[in-house]
C-alpha positions as semicolon CSV with decimal commas, in nm:
position;residue;x (nm);y (nm);z (nm)
1;M;-2,055;0,948;-1,329
2;K;-1,764;1,188;-1,289
3;G;-1,991;1,448;-1,136
4;V;-2,124;1,195;-0,886
5;A;-1,772;1,090;-0,793
6;N;-1,662;1,448;-0,736
7;A;-1,974;1,533;-0,535
8;S;-1,927;1,238;-0,302
9;S;-1,549;1,258;-0,266
10;P;-1,423;1,375;0,073
11;E;-1,191;1,675;0,100
12;V;-0,941;1,472;0,302
13;F;-0,867;1,109;0,379
14;I;-0,771;0,981;0,722
15;L;-0,475;0,742;0,703
16;L;-0,505;0,530;1,018
17;G;-0,160;0,380;0,960
18;F;-0,008;0,268;1,291
19;S;-0,232;0,486;1,512
20;A;-0,354;0,174;1,692
21;R;0,000;0,152;1,835
22;P;0,085;0,512;1,935
23;S;0,392;0,408;2,137
24;L;0,540;0,255;1,821
25;E;0,503;0,568;1,607
26;P;0,812;0,759;1,738
27;V;1,027;0,448;1,684
28;L;0,890;0,406;1,332
29;F;0,947;0,778;1,262
30;V;1,317;0,749;1,344
31;A;1,361;0,416;1,162
32;V;1,174;0,526;0,848
33;S;1,366;0,858;0,839
34;I;1,699;0,673;0,849
35;F;1,592;0,417;0,588
36;Y;1,462;0,693;0,360
37;V;1,785;0,897;0,376
38;V;1,999;0,587;0,317
39;S;1,772;0,483;0,028
40;V;1,789;0,822;-0,147
41;V;2,165;0,860;-0,092
42;G;2,244;0,498;-0,188
43;N;2,034;0,498;-0,504
44;G;2,161;0,847;-0,590
45;I;2,521;0,722;-0,567
46;I;2,439;0,428;-0,796
47;I;2,296;0,670;-1,055
48;L;2,589;0,911;-1,025
49;V;2,861;0,646;-1,041
50;S;2,694;0,463;-1,331
51;H;2,684;0,792;-1,522
52;M;3,040;0,904;-1,439
53;D;3,232;0,578;-1,489
54;V;3,264;0,474;-1,855
55;H;3,326;0,112;-1,750
56;L;2,967;0,104;-1,620
57;H;2,812;0,223;-1,946
58;T;2,668;-0,123;-2,010
59;P;2,311;-0,257;-2,037
60;M;2,322;-0,399;-1,684
61;Y;2,404;-0,062;-1,525
62;F;2,169;0,124;-1,757
63;F;1,881;-0,085;-1,621
64;L;2,020;-0,055;-1,266
65;T;2,014;0,324;-1,303
66;N;1,650;0,301;-1,404
67;L;1,578;0,082;-1,101
68;S;1,757;0,324;-0,866
69;F;1,568;0,625;-1,004
70;L;1,243;0,428;-0,972
71;D;1,319;0,338;-0,608
72;I;1,390;0,702;-0,518
73;S;1,065;0,811;-0,684
74;F;0,859;0,532;-0,526
75;T;0,974;0,596;-0,169
76;T;0,942;0,973;-0,215
77;S;0,579;0,932;-0,323
78;I;0,497;0,763;0,010
79;V;0,752;0,830;0,287
80;P;0,725;1,213;0,337
81;Q;0,350;1,186;0,401
82;L;0,409;0,883;0,624
83;L;0,662;1,079;0,833
84;V;0,419;1,370;0,872
85;N;0,149;1,134;0,998
86;L;0,388;0,951;1,232
87;W;0,517;1,277;1,381
88;G;0,193;1,451;1,477
89;P;-0,165;1,377;1,580
90;E;-0,301;1,465;1,236
91;K;-0,336;1,155;1,016
92;T;-0,488;1,323;0,713
93;I;-0,398;1,357;0,347
94;S;-0,581;1,578;0,101
95;Y;-0,802;1,423;-0,166
96;T;-0,566;1,549;-0,438
97;G;-0,262;1,422;-0,250
98;C;-0,421;1,081;-0,210
99;V;-0,509;1,061;-0,580
100;V;-0,156;1,164;-0,682
101;Q;-0,010;0,910;-0,440
102;F;-0,201;0,608;-0,570
103;Y;-0,147;0,710;-0,934
104;I;0,230;0,733;-0,882
105;S;0,271;0,429;-0,653
106;H;0,062;0,215;-0,891
107;W;0,266;0,337;-1,189
108;L;0,605;0,276;-1,028
109;G;0,506;-0,058;-0,873
110;A;0,397;-0,196;-1,210
111;T;0,707;-0,050;-1,379
112;E;0,938;-0,221;-1,129
113;C;0,783;-0,563;-1,198
114;V;0,845;-0,524;-1,572
115;L;1,191;-0,372;-1,521
116;L;1,303;-0,665;-1,303
117;A;1,191;-0,902;-1,580
118;V;1,389;-0,698;-1,836
119;M;1,696;-0,716;-1,611
120;S;1,659;-1,095;-1,587
121;Y;1,656;-1,114;-1,968
122;D;1,976;-0,908;-1,972
123;R;2,138;-1,158;-1,732
124;Y;2,011;-1,446;-1,949
125;A;2,173;-1,293;-2,256
126;A;2,501;-1,231;-2,066
127;I;2,533;-1,589;-1,938
128;C;2,356;-1,802;-2,198
129;R;2,452;-1,603;-2,511
130;P;2,785;-1,438;-2,414
131;L;2,927;-1,429;-2,769
132;H;2,618;-1,251;-2,901
133;Y;2,554;-1,035;-2,593
134;T;2,657;-0,701;-2,742
135;V;2,450;-0,769;-3,053
136;I;2,143;-0,881;-2,858
137;M;2,154;-0,606;-2,593
138;R;2,227;-0,323;-2,834
139;P;2,159;0,034;-2,709
140;Q;1,840;0,072;-2,914
141;L;1,689;-0,242;-2,761
142;C;1,789;-0,135;-2,408
143;L;1,621;0,203;-2,456
144;S;1,310;0,035;-2,600
145;L;1,286;-0,213;-2,311
146;A;1,328;0,061;-2,049
147;F;1,074;0,283;-2,227
148;T;0,828;-0,008;-2,250
149;S;0,865;-0,074;-1,876
150;W;0,788;0,286;-1,783
151;L;0,513;0,328;-2,040
152;G;0,346;-0,002;-1,952
153;G;0,341;0,088;-1,584
154;L;0,199;0,432;-1,664
155;A;-0,072;0,284;-1,888
156;T;-0,201;0,040;-1,627
157;S;-0,191;0,312;-1,361
158;M;-0,389;0,553;-1,578
159;V;-0,659;0,294;-1,644
160;G;-0,684;0,137;-1,298
161;S;-0,638;0,454;-1,094
162;T;-0,881;0,653;-1,309
163;L;-1,151;0,385;-1,274
164;T;-1,091;0,392;-0,898
165;M;-1,101;0,772;-0,879
166;L;-1,441;0,776;-1,052
167;L;-1,601;0,556;-0,784
168;P;-1,845;0,744;-0,556
169;L;-1,726;0,714;-0,197
170;C;-2,035;0,865;-0,030
171;G;-1,824;1,047;0,226
172;N;-1,620;0,745;0,338
173;N;-1,267;0,870;0,409
174;R;-1,099;0,637;0,662
175;I;-0,819;0,428;0,508
176;D;-0,673;0,162;0,735
177;H;-0,322;0,193;0,596
178;F;-0,030;0,438;0,591
179;F;-0,067;0,534;0,223
180;C;-0,339;0,554;-0,040
181;E;-0,352;0,218;-0,213
182;M;-0,594;0,145;-0,495
183;P;-0,764;-0,169;-0,346
184;L;-0,827;0,018;-0,019
185;I;-0,986;0,312;-0,202
186;M;-1,210;0,061;-0,382
187;Q;-1,325;-0,075;-0,046
188;L;-1,458;0,271;0,046
189;A;-1,686;0,283;-0,260
190;C;-2,062;0,268;-0,203
191;V;-2,136;0,109;-0,543
192;D;-2,056;-0,219;-0,714
193;T;-1,683;-0,242;-0,793
194;S;-1,688;-0,560;-1,006
195;L;-1,547;-0,383;-1,314
196;N;-1,264;-0,233;-1,107
197;E;-1,183;-0,572;-0,954
198;V;-1,170;-0,741;-1,296
199;E;-0,936;-0,469;-1,422
200;M;-0,717;-0,498;-1,111
201;Y;-0,689;-0,880;-1,139
202;L;-0,613;-0,855;-1,512
203;A;-0,349;-0,588;-1,452
204;S;-0,198;-0,794;-1,169
205;F;-0,169;-1,093;-1,399
206;I;-0,006;-0,892;-1,679
207;F;0,226;-0,678;-1,465
208;V;0,301;-0,906;-1,168
209;V;0,249;-1,272;-1,260
210;L;0,379;-1,263;-1,619
211;P;0,702;-1,077;-1,530
212;L;0,760;-1,328;-1,249
213;V;0,711;-1,616;-1,493
214;L;0,960;-1,455;-1,735
215;I;1,210;-1,411;-1,450
216;L;1,175;-1,777;-1,347
217;V;1,213;-1,893;-1,708
218;S;1,525;-1,676;-1,753
219;Y;1,683;-1,812;-1,437
220;G;1,588;-2,166;-1,535
221;H;1,797;-2,123;-1,852
222;I;2,072;-1,951;-1,652
223;A;2,086;-2,237;-1,399
224;R;2,109;-2,493;-1,679
225;A;2,389;-2,297;-1,847
226;V;2,582;-2,258;-1,520
227;L;2,559;-2,632;-1,447
228;K;2,723;-2,701;-1,785
229;I;3,030;-2,495;-1,688
230;R;3,300;-2,740;-1,584
231;S;3,528;-2,519;-1,376
232;S;3,421;-2,407;-1,030
233;E;3,575;-2,065;-1,098
234;G;3,360;-2,027;-1,410
235;R;3,047;-2,124;-1,218
236;R;3,134;-1,877;-0,943
237;K;3,180;-1,591;-1,191
238;A;2,851;-1,678;-1,365
239;F;2,670;-1,686;-1,030
240;N;2,819;-1,352;-0,924
241;T;2,696;-1,201;-1,250
242;C;2,332;-1,248;-1,155
243;S;2,335;-1,292;-0,775
244;S;2,263;-0,923;-0,701
245;H;1,962;-0,915;-0,932
246;L;1,837;-1,246;-0,793
247;A;1,861;-1,107;-0,438
248;V;1,664;-0,794;-0,535
249;V;1,396;-1,003;-0,710
250;S;1,368;-1,231;-0,405
251;L;1,320;-0,934;-0,171
252;F;1,063;-0,764;-0,395
253;Y;0,851;-1,063;-0,491
254;G;0,906;-1,240;-0,159
255;S;0,740;-0,958;0,035
256;I;0,452;-0,935;-0,215
257;I;0,387;-1,311;-0,216
258;F;0,410;-1,331;0,164
259;M;0,160;-1,047;0,200
260;Y;-0,099;-1,198;-0,036
261;L;-0,062;-1,553;0,097
262;Q;-0,142;-1,457;0,455
263;P;-0,437;-1,637;0,617
264;A;-0,752;-1,431;0,658
265;K;-0,715;-1,361;1,029
266;S;-0,801;-1,051;1,227
267;N;-0,436;-0,955;1,270
268;S;-0,337;-1,024;0,908
269;H;-0,414;-0,667;0,800
270;E;-0,182;-0,527;1,068
271;Q;0,089;-0,768;0,953
272;G;0,022;-0,652;0,597
273;K;0,104;-0,294;0,697
274;F;0,448;-0,398;0,821
275;I;0,512;-0,604;0,507
276;A;0,404;-0,304;0,296
277;L;0,642;-0,090;0,505
278;F;0,918;-0,337;0,422
279;Y;0,875;-0,323;0,044
280;T;0,809;0,052;0,032
281;V;1,091;0,162;0,265
282;V;1,338;-0,117;0,343
283;T;1,367;-0,289;0,002
284;P;1,455;0,034;-0,189
285;M;1,724;0,096;0,075
286;L;1,866;-0,256;0,043
287;N;1,884;-0,256;-0,338
288;P;2,188;-0,022;-0,370
289;L;2,358;-0,195;-0,076
290;I;2,314;-0,534;-0,245
291;Y;2,456;-0,408;-0,574
292;T;2,741;-0,225;-0,399
293;L;2,845;-0,503;-0,160
294;K;2,813;-0,786;-0,412
295;N;2,949;-0,611;-0,720
296;K;3,322;-0,556;-0,776
297;D;3,266;-0,315;-1,067
298;V;3,055;-0,078;-0,856
299;K;3,298;-0,093;-0,562
300;R;3,591;-0,025;-0,797
301;A;3,407;0,268;-0,956
302;L;3,321;0,410;-0,613
303;R;3,682;0,389;-0,497
304;Y;3,814;0,540;-0,821
305;N;3,573;0,834;-0,826
306;L;3,615;0,897;-0,454
307;L;3,996;0,900;-0,493
308;K;3,976;1,124;-0,800
309;N;3,750;1,373;-0,622
310;C;3,972;1,370;-0,312
311;C;4,281;1,440;-0,527
312;A;4,103;1,722;-0,710
313;F;3,998;1,873;-0,375
314;A;4,353;1,843;-0,238
315;R;4,496;2,030;-0,541
316;K;4,265;2,321;-0,468
């Protein structure tokens, strides 16, 4: 079957993207460029500050560093090619580039779902089991949970993406999207894709639905624990502990749920492109802003390191 797949695979794919609205492409080019730069810089600062400041060497910021690195990688796997296609008349991507793109985006998307669930468990342990927090979230467990998130995402990507890559496309190469996404590649196949669809639904349940259930369960316990706190100050501190993560989860899953619950109308696919643009470009940019604006520890660490670097520069 591999020989058939290779023989019928096109040399390039045409990413239609937003070509139906050519007047919108220059606006999107500028907006996406700005969002991408802010996303890379913002997430890079989170990683740097979390590494430099010893006060941030905690499980919460360890997982946040993983999330920031993941967001940089995810946007970088999609945005440069998107900018090339928005800038010029050529809307193509090589076969190899397309394969690499859907392998990586599938891997990182699945990893983020699991990582957000792991972060919700960390917040559960911090609020519901505060006296045992350091014992529960010991460094070995944190490393194991992070490794499991990345490895699990990689495993499902290797299986699903490889099954998709082996499908014969019979020369079909027009993808009505701005990046190579696995379900859209499956639609180009000229053979039965039932096995691929079963694998995709199973993977979606394991890596999207189950993590969401775990997040909801964790926050159910957190809400119950917060309601038991008598002082308003205590409730406020407990809420601030998990509000940033809750905002990130809402943005990530909210966009996914909204996209898949759209009615089957002729314009729903076009709307889906803009929703996909939101969670591939805007959400990774908002994540560091949310954690910076809503988190006193990060703001303190930023001020301290900025002041220290300014003083060191002044001495020179």
